[in-house]
N, C-alpha and C positions, 0 to 999 in steps of 0.2 A: 560440295564446296562450290560457291558461285564464282563468276568470272573475276570479280575484284580480288577475292582471296587467292584464286589460282594465279592471277597475274602478279600479285605481290609475292607469292611463294616462288614463282619462276624468276622474278627479278632478283630476289635474295639469293636463290640457288646459283644463278649465273654470276652474280658479283662475288659470291664465295669461290666459285671456280676460278674467276679472274684473279682474285686475291691470292689463291694458292700458287699462281704463276709468278708472283712477286713482281708485278709490273712497276715501271717507274712512278706511276701514280698510285702506289699502294696506299698511301696515307689518305688520299681522296676516296678510294674504294672503301677503306675501313670506315671513314666518316659516313658515307652513304649507307653502309650496312648498319651502323649504329642507329641512324635515323629510321631506317626501314624496320629494324627489329623493334624499336620502341613503338612505331606506328602499328606494327603487327599486334603487339600486346594491347595497345589502346583499342584497336579495332575488334579484337577478340572479346573485349569487355562490353561491347555495345550491341544493342539490338537495332540494326540499321534498317532504314526504309529504302529499298532498292529503286523506288520510283522517284526519289529526289534528284533534281538536276545535278547537285553536287556529287551524288553517288555515281551517276552516269558519267560525269566528267572525270572523276577519279578512276573509274573502271577503264575508260578509254585511254587515259594517260598512262595508267599502269600497264595496259596491254602493249602500248608503244614502247614503254620503258623496258618491259620484259624482252621484247624482240631485239631492241638495241643492245641490251646487256648481254643477251645470248650471243650476238655477233661479236661483242667485245671479248666474251669468254673464249671464243674460238680464235680471235685475232686481237690481242691486246692493243694494237695500233688503232683499233676502232673505238677505243674508250673515249677519245676526245669528242667523237660524234655522239656517243651515248650519254655523256655527262649532262648536257643541258636537258635532254629528254627525261633522264632519271630525276634530275632536280625539279623539273616541272611536275612530274608525277608525285614527288614527295610533297610539293606545295599544294597540289589539288587534293591529295589524301589528307593533308593537314587541315585544309579548308573544310573537308567533310567532317573530320574529327572535331574541329572547333564548333561546327554546327550543333553537334550533339552535346558538347561540353557546356553550351550556354542554355 
């Protein structure tokens, strides 16, 4: 499993852990999980080129998102700091997926 897939898996796992704690932002966490699960499915169906700049950007963004989500899973008060980082990673992964859809 490459870094992109690992970071995506780590981010999902951390957000699931956070969701189980029923934080005040549970609805936002569930929305992020829905988006990430869909992107995971879309990514699994692609044969991606790891040398593409969009792939590298998505990998870096998801690595940061995973780290922030893991902090939030340990301390739900950290979610407000993780939210923009996870949203950015979703956007960069979406850009990569769109590259292959066209």
